[in-house]
N, C-alpha and C positions, 0 to 999 in steps of 0.2 A: 417821444423824443429821447435821444441819448443824452448822457451827461455832458455838459459843456466844460471845457478845460480852459483855464487862464493861461496866458503866455508863460507865466512863472511855472505852472505845473508842467507844461510841455518842456520848458527850458530845463527843469530839474530832471526830467526823464532823459533828455539828451545828455545832460551832464553825467548821469549815472552810466549811460552807455559809453561815453568817452572815458570815464574812470575805469570801467570794466576793461576796455581795450588797453589802457595804460597799465593796469594791473597785470594783464596777460603778458604784455611786453616785458615788464620788469621780472615776472616769474620766469619767462622763457630765458631771459639773459642770465639771471642768477643761477637757475637750475642748470643751464648749459655750461656755465663756467664751473660750477661745482662738479658736474659730471666729468668734465675734462680733467680736473684735478684728481678725482677719484679713480677714473679709468687709467690715467697715466701712472698713478701710484700703485694700483693693483697690477697693472701691466709690468711695472718694474719688479714687483715682488715675484710674479709668475715667470718672468724672463730670467731670473737668477738660476744658475746651474748649481748642482750639488757641490761643486768645487769652488763655490763663491765667485765664479765667473758669470758672465751675462750672455744669454742667448740673444745676440744683437739682431739676428734675422727676425725672431719672434717679436722683439721690441719694435723693430721697424714696421712690421705689419700692424701691430697695435696702434702705433703712432699715425700710420697712414689712415687707418680706419677712423681714428679720432679727428684727424685733419679733415677728412671728408664729412664727418658729422658736424664739425664746426662750420664748415662752408655751407652746409645745408641749413643749419640754424640761422646763419647770416641771411641767406636767401629768403627764408620764410619770414624772418623778422622784417627785413627792408622792403620786400616786395609784396607782402601780404598783410601782416599785422600792422605795420607802420602805415600802410595805406588805409586800413580800417580806422585807425586812430586819427589820422589826418582828415579823413572824410567826415568823421563824427565831429571834430572840432570845427571844420568848415560849416557844417550844418548848424552848429550852435551859434557861430558868428552871424550867419544869415538870419537865424531866428532872432538874435539880439537886435538886428537892424530893423525888424518889423516894429511898427508903432501900434501898440494895443490901446492907445488912448488913455491909459491910466496915469500917465505923467511920470511914472517911476521907471527910469531906464534900467535895463539889465545889461551890464557892460563887462562882466568878469572876463569872458573869453575874448571879447573884442580888445580889451586893454592888454591882456596877456599876449594876444597875437601882435598888437602894435609894438609891444616891448621886444618881441623876437623878430619882427619883420625885417630889420636890418641884419639880423643874424640867422635868417632862415637856413642858410647853408651850414652854419656852424652847428646847429642841432644835429644835422645829418653827419657832419664831420666828426662830432663827438662819438656817435654810434659807430662810424667807420673806424675811428681810433680804437674803440673798445674791442671790436672784432679783429682789427688789423694787428694790434699788439699781441693778442693771444695767438692769432694765426701764425705770425712770425716766430713766436716762442715755440709752438708745436713744430713748425717747419724746421727750425734750428735743431730741435731735438731729433727730428726724423733724419735730417741730413747727417747729424753727428752719429746716430746709431747705424745708418747705412754705411758710413765711412768705416765703422768698426767691424762690419761683417767680413767673414772670410772670403765670400764671393767678390766683394769689392776689392779686397786686398789682392786676391788672385788676378782680378781684372787689371789692376794697376801694375802688377808685376809683369804682365805680358807685354807692357810697353817698354820695359827696360832693355 
């Protein structure tokens, strides 16, 4: 016969899985934000001309690539990693509902879920705000750098 596991042992393993996914999400978000800052800074340095001007076209390309990477990070966060975390928490809550006959309830995730049940959308809203604010910051820089390019200036002049 194999080793028998208590409800608590199984619950602890489920919690470890949920904590792993939560850690992955936090690392993804923090590293992505740091990468955006780093790449924009380095891009700004490389886009400087020798006469202290700025190569706006190069900076625009760099910002466009950063914007695409930021959108990709959002997509993988919301539609993959977040689903893994949500699924693991649901599994824990279902496990906590099971009665193992010990008389000692395990309620941590159930209580946390109840605390956030009225605010379920607000958790996603916070994530959307995190990505959205950075998205609009990068987009603003991109639009500003495109507006500074000679090509854009020439295009605007042809309407005069």
